[in-house]
C-alpha positions as CSV (number, residue, x, y, z in Angstrom):
1,M,-49.5,-26.0,-10.0
2,H,-46.4,-27.0,-11.9
3,R,-44.3,-24.8,-9.7
4,H,-45.4,-26.6,-6.5
5,V,-44.7,-30.0,-8.1
6,M,-41.2,-28.8,-9.2
7,I,-40.4,-27.4,-5.7
8,A,-41.6,-30.7,-4.1
9,T,-39.5,-32.7,-6.4
10,V,-36.4,-30.7,-5.6
11,V,-37.1,-31.0,-1.8
12,V,-37.6,-34.8,-2.1
13,A,-34.5,-35.2,-4.3
14,S,-32.4,-33.1,-1.8
15,A,-33.6,-35.1,1.1
16,C,-32.8,-38.4,-0.6
17,A,-29.3,-37.2,-1.5
18,A,-28.7,-36.2,2.1
19,R,-29.7,-39.7,3.3
20,A,-27.8,-41.5,0.6
21,P,-25.5,-44.1,2.1
22,Q,-22.0,-42.8,2.6
23,P,-18.9,-44.9,2.0
24,D,-16.8,-45.9,4.9
25,R,-14.3,-43.2,5.7
26,T,-11.8,-45.9,6.9
27,V,-9.6,-47.8,4.6
28,P,-9.1,-51.5,5.4
29,G,-5.4,-52.1,6.2
30,A,-4.6,-48.4,6.1
31,P,-6.0,-46.7,9.3
32,E,-3.5,-43.8,8.8
33,I,-5.6,-42.4,6.0
34,T,-9.0,-42.6,7.7
35,V,-11.0,-39.4,7.3
36,P,-11.7,-37.9,10.8
37,D,-15.3,-38.2,12.0
38,D,-15.9,-34.5,11.9
39,G,-19.3,-34.5,10.2
40,S,-17.8,-34.5,6.7
41,R,-19.7,-36.4,4.0
42,L,-18.5,-37.6,0.6
43,I,-19.0,-34.7,-1.9
44,F,-17.1,-36.1,-4.9
45,A,-15.5,-39.5,-5.8
46,G,-13.9,-40.4,-9.1
47,R,-11.1,-42.1,-10.9
48,A,-8.1,-40.1,-12.0
49,N,-6.1,-40.8,-15.1
50,G,-3.0,-38.7,-16.0
51,A,0.6,-38.3,-15.1
52,Q,2.9,-37.5,-12.2
53,I,5.5,-35.0,-13.5
54,Y,9.0,-35.3,-12.1
55,G,12.1,-33.1,-12.7
56,C,15.7,-34.2,-12.4
57,A,17.4,-32.0,-9.8
58,S,20.5,-32.0,-7.7
59,R,20.5,-33.2,-4.1
60,A,22.3,-31.5,-1.2
61,D,24.8,-34.3,-1.1
62,G,25.9,-33.7,-4.7
63,G,23.9,-36.4,-6.4
64,Y,20.8,-36.2,-8.5
65,E,17.2,-37.4,-8.0
66,W,13.8,-37.2,-9.6
67,K,11.6,-34.8,-7.6
68,L,7.9,-34.5,-7.9
69,K,6.9,-31.3,-9.7
70,A,3.1,-31.7,-10.1
71,P,0.3,-34.1,-11.0
72,D,-1.6,-33.6,-14.3
73,A,-4.8,-35.6,-14.3
74,V,-8.5,-35.6,-14.9
75,V,-10.7,-37.1,-12.2
76,T,-14.1,-38.4,-13.5
77,N,-17.0,-39.6,-11.3
78,A,-19.7,-42.1,-12.2
79,S,-21.9,-39.3,-13.6
80,G,-19.2,-38.1,-16.0
81,E,-18.5,-35.0,-14.0
82,K,-14.8,-34.0,-14.1
83,L,-12.2,-32.3,-11.9
84,R,-8.9,-31.1,-13.1
85,H,-6.0,-32.1,-10.8
86,Y,-2.7,-30.2,-11.0
87,G,0.1,-28.7,-8.9
88,G,-0.6,-27.5,-5.4
89,P,-1.9,-30.2,-5.2
90,T,-5.1,-28.7,-6.5
91,W,-8.5,-30.1,-7.6
92,E,-10.7,-27.8,-9.7
93,A,-14.3,-28.3,-10.7
94,S,-15.9,-27.0,-13.9
95,D,-18.0,-24.7,-11.7
96,G,-14.7,-22.9,-10.8
97,S,-14.5,-24.1,-7.2
98,K,-11.1,-25.4,-6.0
99,V,-9.4,-27.1,-3.1
100,V,-5.7,-27.2,-2.4
101,G,-4.6,-30.1,-0.3
102,E,-1.9,-30.7,2.3
103,I,-0.6,-34.2,3.0
104,K,-1.4,-35.5,6.5
105,A,-0.6,-39.2,6.1
106,H,0.5,-41.7,3.5
107,V,0.6,-45.5,3.2
108,Q,2.8,-47.4,0.7
109,V,0.3,-50.2,-0.4
110,D,2.0,-51.3,-3.6
111,A,5.7,-50.9,-4.1
112,S,5.2,-50.3,-7.9
113,A,2.8,-47.4,-7.3
114,I,2.7,-44.0,-5.6
115,P,1.4,-44.1,-2.0
116,W,-2.2,-43.8,-0.9
117,L,-2.8,-40.4,0.9
118,L,-4.9,-38.5,3.3
119,L,-4.8,-34.7,2.6
120,A,-6.5,-31.9,4.5
121,A,-7.9,-28.9,2.7
122,K,-5.3,-26.2,3.1
123,S,-7.5,-23.7,1.2
124,T,-10.7,-23.6,-0.9
125,S,-12.2,-21.1,-3.3
126,G,-15.3,-20.5,-5.4
127,A,-18.9,-21.3,-4.5
128,G,-19.3,-24.7,-6.1
129,V,-18.9,-28.4,-5.2
130,L,-15.4,-28.0,-3.8
131,A,-16.0,-24.8,-1.8
132,K,-16.4,-26.6,1.5
133,A,-14.0,-29.5,1.0
134,R,-12.2,-30.7,4.1
135,W,-10.4,-33.9,3.2
136,I,-9.1,-35.8,0.2
137,Q,-8.2,-39.5,0.0
138,R,-6.0,-40.9,-2.8
139,L,-6.6,-44.6,-3.0
140,D,-6.1,-47.6,-5.4
141,T,-3.1,-46.1,-7.1
142,V,-1.5,-47.6,-10.2
143,G,1.9,-46.4,-11.5
144,G,3.1,-42.9,-11.1
145,K,6.4,-43.6,-9.3
146,A,9.5,-41.6,-10.2
147,P,11.9,-43.3,-12.6
148,A,14.5,-45.5,-11.0
149,D,17.3,-44.1,-13.1
150,G,18.1,-41.6,-15.8
151,C,18.7,-38.6,-13.5
152,D,22.3,-37.4,-13.4
153,E,24.3,-34.3,-14.1
154,A,23.9,-34.8,-17.8
155,H,20.1,-34.8,-17.4
156,S,19.7,-32.1,-14.8
157,G,16.5,-30.2,-15.5
158,A,15.0,-33.0,-17.6
159,E,11.3,-33.8,-17.0
160,A,9.6,-37.2,-16.9
161,R,5.8,-37.7,-17.1
162,I,4.9,-41.1,-15.5
163,A,1.3,-42.4,-16.2
164,Y,-0.8,-43.1,-13.1
165,S,-4.4,-43.7,-12.1
166,A,-6.0,-43.4,-8.6
167,T,-9.3,-43.1,-6.9
168,Y,-10.0,-39.8,-5.2
169,R,-12.6,-39.3,-2.6
170,I,-13.3,-35.7,-1.5
171,W,-15.1,-35.1,1.8
172,G,-16.7,-31.9,3.1
173,E,-19.8,-30.1,4.1
């Protein structure tokens, strides 16, 4: 008898999750980063805290500039589940599933912060929560911009870690 109750509970919980209201895939004032209406649903949403890592490198014109090397952050959802976010750009869940994104659109919302983005899944791996990811939105960014100065011949190869936070919404099957 217990087994039937347990199965019924799982079926009801799954049905409720499938009908849970989905957030709007559009972003007010930023239509460029709207998730296409391709049947995707929100599969993970959380707040990232970490750093954008920049390296001081030479430009083709002979000058120097800070170039993005990689993010280094942890994205935590409302339930406390975490994703690791690093170069690629890659998001990796504790279940081993991963998604690597490719930027499709960006919007500069706040001049003091990195832009908001829409990324498409370039590749996925594993069998967990991110295995069928299709889209990633980066929203509500704070900080993370490359330093305005300090990159010259004397500092070539130097690295700067700039604190940032952002909301990530990952959409998929």
